[in-house]
N, C-alpha and C positions, 0 to 999 in steps of 0.2 A: 504494500500500500504506500509506503514511504517513497519508493522508487517511482511509482506512478505519479504521485503528487509533485515530486521534483521534476520529472519529465514534463508534466503538464505546465508547471511554472516556467521552466526553461523555454518551452515552445511559445507560451504567451509572451514572455519577455522578448524573445527574438522577433515576434510579430510586431510588437510595439516599436522596437528599434527600427525595423525595416519600414514601418509605416511612416516614420518621421523623416525619411530621406527623400525630400521633395526636390525634383529636378524638372525644369521646363526649358525647352529650346523652341524659340519662335522666330519665324522669318516672314516678313510681309513686304510686298513690293510696290503697290501703287494706290492711287485714289485717296479715300478718306480714312486712313489707317487709325486704329485705336486699340489699345491693349490695357487691361486692368488686371493685375495679378496680386494675390495675397497668399503668402506661404507662412505656415506655422510649424515649428519643430526644428530639430537639429539637421545639419547638412543640407540646408536649403540652397538651391542654386538656380539662377535664371540666366539664360543667354537670349537676348532679344535683338533682332536686326530689323530695321525698317528702312526703306529705300526712297520713297517719294511722297509727294503731296502733303496732306494735312496731318502728319504723324503726331501721335501722343502716346506716351507710356506712363502709366501710374503703377507703381510697385510698392508693396509693403511686405517686408520680411520680418518675422518675429521669431526669436530664438531665446529660450530662457535657460538653457544649459547645453553644454557640448560645443561643437564646432560652429562658429558663426556663419551667417549667410554670405553668399557670394552673388554679385550681380554684374553682368557684362552687357552694356547697352550701347548699341551703335545705330546712329541715324545719319542719313546722307543728305536729303534735300528738303526744300520747302519750309513749312511752318512748324518745325520740330519742337517738341515740348517734353521734358522729363520731370516727373515728380516721384521721388523715391525716398523711402525711409527704411532703416534697418535698426532693430533693437537686439540686444544680446552682445556678448563678448566676441571679439574676433571678426568684426564686420569688414567686408572687402567689396568695393564698388569701383567699376571702371565705366566712364561715360565718354563717348566720342560722338561729336556732332560735326558735320562739315558744311552745311549750306543754310542760307536764308534766315528765318526768324527764330533761331534757336534760343531756348531758355531751359535752365536747370534749377530745380529746387531739391536739394538732397539733405537728408537728416540722418545722422548715425548716432546712436545712443549706446552707452556702456564703454568698456575699455577696449584698447587695441584696435581702434578704427583706422581704416586705410581707404583713401579715395583718390582715384586718378581721373583727371578731367582734361579733355581737349575739345575746344570749340574753334572752328576755322572761318566761317563766313558770316557776314552781314550783322544782324541785330543782336548778337550774343549777349546773354546775361546769365550769371551763375550766382545762386544764393546757397551757401553751404554751411551747415551747422553740425559740429561734432562735439559730443559731450563724453566725459569719462577720461581715463588716463591714457597716455601714450597715443595720441591722435596724430595721424600723418596725412597731409595732402601731398601725394607722392607722384613721381614721374612715371611715364610709360616708356620703356626702352631707353632710359637715360635722358629723355626730354625734360623740359621744365615741368614742374608739378601741375600747375594749372596753366594751360596755354590757350590764349585767345588771340586769334589773328583775324582782323576783319574791320567792321565799321563802328558800331555803337557799343563796344565792349564794356561790361561792368562785372565786377566780381566782389561779392560780399561773403566774408568768411568769419564764422564765430567758432572758436575752439575753447573748450573748458577741460582742463587737465594738462598732461604733458603735450608739447606741441612741436611740430616740424612743418614748415611750409616754404615752397618756392613758387613764384608766380612770374609768368612772362606774358606781356601784352604788346601788340604791335600795331594796332589799328588807329582810328581817328579819335573817337570820344572816350578814351580809356579812363576807367575809374576803378580803384581798388580800395576796399575798406576791410581791414583785418582787426578783429578783436580777439585777444588771447587772454585767458584768465586762469588762475589756479583756484580750485574750490577751497 
């Protein structure tokens, strides 16, 4: 009877662990694209690619224990918009936008947050908030951490906890606001 209960408990535990491994891969190409994703649990991972037109991605990843969420977002053209939030330790997010009316609102909460951002064309704006210890706004392949090249660039960054940031802007109406504080 004891072996049966132990086997049953191990089977149930394995099922719970497996059920929390959320992974989504999404690719969209034209017209009025829109994506809204919510993930709960450990080992959450999203890879989203959009290519043209009226792109929007809204992403919420929640992790209360274990390995933190990962998000890889790539948008190429037109009216791109990203709204993303991650909670839990060990968050990692990469956002790459290349054309037109790009905007990013990204929030990472808890310790060990890492975010990479590249915006390349036109009306770029990024508003990034990281809370917890050891936050990093980091580079992709050795590039500057937050890179904006284009026309109306604005970057607003709030970090609470340990901080690292590098920013590169190249366009016309550049604005950078960085607030760093220790709790």
